[in-house]
C-alpha positions in Angstrom: 246.6 13.1 8.2 247.8 11.3 11.0 247.2 8.1 9.2 248.9 9.5 5.8 251.8 9.5 7.3 251.1 5.9 9.0 251.3 7.6 12.5 250.4 4.3 15.0 249.0 4.6 18.5 249.5 2.8 21.4 246.8 3.1 24.2 247.2 1.9 27.6 243.9 0.5 28.6 242.1 3.0 31.7 242.9 6.1 30.9 240.8 9.4 31.0 240.0 11.8 27.9 243.1 14.2 29.1 246.4 12.0 29.1 249.7 12.3 28.5 251.6 11.3 25.5 254.7 10.1 24.5 255.5 11.6 20.7 258.3 8.7 19.5 260.3 10.0 16.1 262.5 7.0 15.6 266.4 6.8 14.2 267.7 5.0 11.1 269.6 7.8 9.1 266.5 9.6 7.9 266.6 6.9 5.2 265.4 3.6 7.4 263.4 2.2 10.5 263.6 -0.7 12.7 259.5 -0.9 13.1 260.1 -4.4 15.2 262.5 -3.7 17.3 260.8 0.1 17.7 257.3 -1.1 18.5 258.9 -3.1 21.9 260.8 0.2 23.0 257.1 2.1 23.1 255.1 -0.2 23.9 257.4 -0.5 26.6 257.4 3.2 27.9 253.1 3.0 27.7 253.3 0.0 30.1 256.1 1.8 32.1 254.5 5.4 32.3 251.1 4.6 31.6 250.4 7.2 28.4 249.9 7.2 25.0 252.4 6.6 22.8 252.3 8.1 19.4 255.6 6.7 16.8 255.7 8.6 13.4 256.6 6.5 10.8 257.8 9.8 8.9 259.3 9.8 4.9 262.4 8.3 3.9 265.2 10.0 1.8 266.0 9.6 -0.7 263.0 10.0 -1.8 261.7 12.2 0.7 264.4 14.6 1.3 264.6 17.6 3.7 262.5 19.1 5.4 259.9 16.8 4.5 260.7 14.5 7.0 260.1 17.3 9.3 257.3 19.0 8.4 256.1 15.9 8.7 257.0 15.5 12.1 255.7 18.7 13.5 252.0 18.7 11.7 251.4 14.9 13.6 253.0 17.0 16.7 250.3 19.8 16.2 247.8 17.9 15.6 248.2 15.9 19.0 248.6 19.2 20.7 245.3 20.5 19.2 243.0 17.6 20.1 242.7 16.0 16.7 242.9 12.4 18.4 240.4 13.2 20.4 241.9 14.4 23.3 243.9 17.3 24.7 247.2 15.8 26.1 247.7 16.9 29.7 251.1 16.5 29.5 253.8 15.7 26.2 257.2 14.7 25.8 258.9 14.4 22.4 261.4 11.6 22.2 263.7 10.8 19.6 266.9 8.7 19.2 269.8 8.7 16.3 268.5 10.9 13.7 265.0 11.0 15.1 266.8 13.4 17.9 267.6 15.4 15.1 264.3 15.8 13.8 262.8 16.0 18.0 265.4 19.0 18.6 264.2 20.8 15.4 260.3 20.1 15.6 261.1 22.1 19.1 262.4 24.9 17.3 259.9 25.3 14.9 257.5 25.3 17.5 259.4 27.8 19.7 259.5 30.0 15.9 255.9 30.1 15.5 255.3 30.7 19.0 253.7 27.3 19.4 253.7 24.9 22.4 256.8 23.3 23.3 256.8 20.4 24.6 256.9 19.7 28.5 260.2 17.8 28.6 262.8 16.3 25.5 264.6 12.6 25.9 266.7 12.4 23.2 269.0 9.0 22.7 272.3 9.5 20.9 271.0 12.2 19.0 272.6 13.5 15.4 272.4 17.5 16.3 274.4 18.7 13.8 274.7 18.1 9.9 277.9 19.5 9.1 280.4 17.6 7.6 283.1 17.8 9.5 285.0 15.9 12.4 284.9 16.4 15.4 287.0 14.5 18.2 284.6 11.8 18.9 283.5 11.3 14.9 287.0 10.8 14.3 288.2 8.7 17.3 284.8 6.7 16.3 284.8 7.0 12.5 284.8 3.0 12.3 281.8 2.7 14.6 280.1 -0.7 14.0 277.0 0.5 13.5 277.3 4.1 11.8 281.3 4.3 10.2 282.1 7.5 9.3 281.3 6.5 4.8 277.5 6.0 6.3 277.3 8.8 7.8 278.0 11.0 4.6 275.9 8.8 2.4 273.0 9.3 4.9 273.4 13.2 4.9 273.8 12.7 1.1 270.8 11.2 0.6 268.6 13.6 2.8 269.9 16.9 2.1 269.0 19.2 -0.7 272.3 19.6 -3.1 271.3 23.2 -2.6 270.8 24.0 1.2 272.5 26.5 2.9 272.7 24.8 6.6 273.5 27.8 8.1 270.3 29.4 7.4 268.4 27.0 9.1 268.0 26.2 12.4 266.3 23.4 12.1 268.8 21.3 10.4 271.5 21.3 13.1 270.0 22.1 16.6 273.4 22.1 17.9 273.7 25.6 15.5 270.9 27.3 16.9 270.8 30.3 18.0 271.2 31.9 22.4 267.5 33.1 21.6 266.3 29.7 20.7 267.6 27.5 23.0 266.9 29.6 26.0 263.2 28.9 25.1 264.1 24.7 25.0 261.9 23.0 27.3 263.9 20.4 30.2 266.1 18.4 28.1 267.4 14.8 28.7 270.3 13.4 26.6 272.2 9.9 27.1 274.7 8.6 25.0 277.4 5.6 24.6 280.9 7.1 25.3 282.1 5.3 22.0 279.6 7.2 19.8 280.5 9.6 17.0 278.1 11.8 18.2 278.9 12.0 21.6 280.3 15.3 21.0 277.1 16.5 19.8 275.5 15.4 23.1 277.9 17.2 24.9 277.8 20.6 23.4 274.1 20.7 23.0 274.1 19.6 26.7 276.7 22.7 27.5 274.7 25.4 24.9 271.2 24.6 26.9 272.9 24.8 30.5 274.4 28.2 29.4 271.3 29.3 28.0 269.4 28.3 31.3 268.2 25.1 30.8 267.4 21.8 32.9 269.5 19.4 31.5 270.3 15.6 32.7 273.2 13.9 30.7 273.8 10.8 30.7 277.4 8.7 29.3 277.2 5.3 29.5 280.8 4.0 29.2 282.6 2.2 25.6 278.7 1.6 24.6 278.3 2.6 20.8 275.4 4.6 18.8 272.1 3.3 19.1 272.2 1.1 22.0 268.7 1.0 22.6 267.9 -1.4 19.7 270.6 -3.7 21.1 267.8 -5.1 24.4 267.6 -7.5 25.4 271.1 -8.7 24.2 273.0 -5.8 25.7 272.2 -4.7 29.4 273.0 -1.1 28.8 269.9 -1.1 26.5 268.1 -2.2 29.1 269.4 0.1 31.5 268.7 3.4 29.1 265.3 1.6 28.1 264.5 2.2 32.1 266.2 6.0 32.4 264.2 7.7 29.6 260.9 5.5 31.1 261.8 7.0 34.5 262.9 10.5 32.4 259.6 10.7 30.9 257.2 9.8 34.1 259.2 13.2 35.3 257.2 15.5 33.1 253.9 14.0 33.7 252.1 14.8 37.1 248.5 13.1 37.6 246.6 11.1 38.9 247.3 7.8 37.7 243.7 5.5 37.4 243.1 1.9 38.6 244.3 -0.4 35.6 240.9 -2.5 36.1 238.0 0.3 36.0 235.3 0.6 33.9 235.1 4.4 32.8 232.1 3.3 30.4 230.1 2.6 33.3 231.2 5.7 35.2 
């Protein structure tokens, strides 16, 4: 099944049968992706953390509307947790950026609702956590963001959501609106966002709600930085810093004994 949604595995050499895993859900407004840039990011995380990184190329809107992309991501998540790749993850961290952050949080909500194992941690880069079509202070201030202006946000929302959907009845669509009961069961969560990002309020409010429900949260804001800044590396210093921070956050969830990189496991 994994190959049917083009999940690409980046495997670091020298790992045993039980390895830490990162599942990465890319951004792109639910309608696209940036494969070359994203490959560089996940390859870096594999090098930095010595983990296996699974890149999920989920189906895109408007052809695949909600809940299809979330269903695919959740299926890959369960596939990996259940050992279908040939091993059972020792630790698993979920990473999502932008619209992928929405899917990552929605996936966690789905797992909680199903009573399934949640990730050991979640790392969110400038996540889109509310699909409500209303202005927040940050969306008002930065509606002309060069990466995601308000018109583009509304077009992506229209492409992704079915016309007859009731957002208030599905917590996975807008994780920011999830119940306290659900949020209290979230794993430790790390969030980074730029202060010029239209979705900055999503990150701040989500961090506040998780904290109020007893979840450990780390929130880092990058001054004067717009949406999707991870994609601006190597040109933007803050992008490099953000990706390094993400690596450190990921590694903080992996408590395992590292293996010498050139050790021949087959000979033992």
